[in-house]
Residue, then its C-alpha position, 0 to 999 in steps of 0.5 A: m562512466a556514469d555519474r555515481k550521484t545519478l539515480r540508477v534505474y532498474r527494470t527488476r530488483g534483486p539484492v544489490d550492494g548499497e540497497d537497504w531493504a530493511a529501511v524500506a520495510v521500516a518506512l512502509n510499516e511506519r506509514m501503514a501504521r500511521r495511516r491505519i491501513g492494512q495489507q489488503d487495503l494497500a494491495r487494493e489501492s496500489g494494485v500490488s499483491v498482498s504477498t509482495l507487500r508482506e515480503l517488503q514489510h519484512g525487508a526481504g530483498r526479492r525482485v521488485q520492479n521500480k513500478t511496484l515501489t512507485a505504485i506503493a508510494r503513490a497509494l501511501d501519498w508519497p512522491d513516486n520515487h520515495l521508496i526507491d530513494v529510501l532503498l538506495a539512500g537508507t533514509p527517506t528524502g521527505s516522508e511527509p505527503t506532498g499534497d493536501p493533508g486532507r487527502e489522508i482523511l479522504a482516503a480513510l473515509a473512502r475505505v470506510e465507505d467501501r467496507l460499508g458498501e460490502i457489508a450492505r451487499r452481504l446483508a442484502v444477500v442474508e435478507e434475500t436468503i431469509s425471505r426465500s426460505g419462507e421464514p416470517d419477517r422479524t422486522 
């Protein structure tokens, strides 16, 4: 018989007695708010779909693989097993990031740079469209 203190490893998740999906939702929402990261940005950084993130943020105990929880934890600069620990224990084992505190700032800066690049690309398309239409340059 397996030791009850040993972390259970699942391939897929569904609601199981002893799992606290509401605690996962609270931890996820608090971390996203603290880091000022939205669903789209977290989806991009973690490789997890927005719909899966939305379900987790609402505490829905749908089927989610451990690797999904791990990817989200990594994107939020938590230890890999953080969300799994929250799910099984209902409380985080250490909510502060394990790495350099400056990583949070660098991650936010990277998101700003990505967004700025996207804006610059869109502006270039607008400028190209205007120049092709024969309108005089207004600069």
